C-alpha positions, 0 to 999 in steps of 0.5 A: 063246383069241386075241382079234382086235382089233375094227374101229373105226368112226366114223359121220358122218351128219346124221340122228340116227335113221339114226346110231342105226340104224347103231349098233344094227346094229354093236353086234350084231357082236363084231368091231366097235365105234363109237368116235365119231360126228358130224352135220356134215362139218367135225366129221367131219374134225377128229374122225376125224383125232383118233380115227383109226378104221379105217373111217368111214361117211360120208354125202354130204349134210351141213352145213358140209362135204359128205361128198365134201369131208370124205373128200378132206381126211381122205384127204389127211391120213391115206390109211390111214383107210378111208372107206365112203360111204353115200348116197341117190344112185345117179347115177354122177356122185356115185359117180365124185366120191366115188371121185376124193376117195379113198373106198374104197366106196359103198353106198346107204342102203337096203342090207341090214344083212348087206351093210353089215356085210360091206362094212365088213369088206372095206373094213377089210381093204383091199378096196373095196366097191361096192353091187351096184345101183351096180355095174350103173350103173358097168358101163353107163357103162363100156360106153358109154365103151367104145363111143365108141372105135369108128368111127361110120362103119361098123357094129360087130358083137358082139365074139366072147367069148374062151375064154382064161378057161379057163386061169385060172378054173374053170367055176363061177368063170366062171358066178359072174363072168357073174352079177357082170357082171349086177350080181347080189349074192352072195345072188342068185348063190347062189340062182341057182346053188343054192349057199350065200352063203358058197360064193359069197363064197369063189369071188368071193375066188378070182376077185379073186385070180386076176385081181389086182384088189381088188373086184367092179367091177374084176373085171368090167371086167377080164373085159369088157376081155378079152372074157370077159363081155358087159356 
């Protein structure tokens, strides 16, 4: 039987108990292994560039160097290393800062373990992953910025939704896309539509492919620009 190479993970967080919790989660996964860990940003940069893991789980608030600074330095030296931010902050300023630094994903530390594992797999596979709660905040900010292009001297009506999506997506995919625009997770979407979470994931993958985007946030923003969904 062909054995697939395991995803090599590096943990960077200054809280020992949190790192131990992450280790326990990933040790249960047959396709993942921890190849290193550290408790400060300076060590994160040197060790990650030495060990060359596929995915780094990086805390934002660490001594010596912040997670943002460490992310920027790692990405400048080796853009192929994937970095997934783990943070207690859901403020969009933190999110945009980490994305500008080159992070490939952003998760809140209260994320469910199954979502965390799925995020690691997606990031390792070349996609991006944003926590559903964070996605809602990003979309709200996108909506606010979009509204600024309107002339304040006259009242704007609600834009009419386009039916162009019918040439690209199926009815079920559109239902899922609308729920994605509301910031719903795959599990919640499945419960809403009475389908399995795996089926939702398959539809989401199809949506991303048809829209030529890498992640859910890009899909929703693309749909909003085309007036397929309301934010």
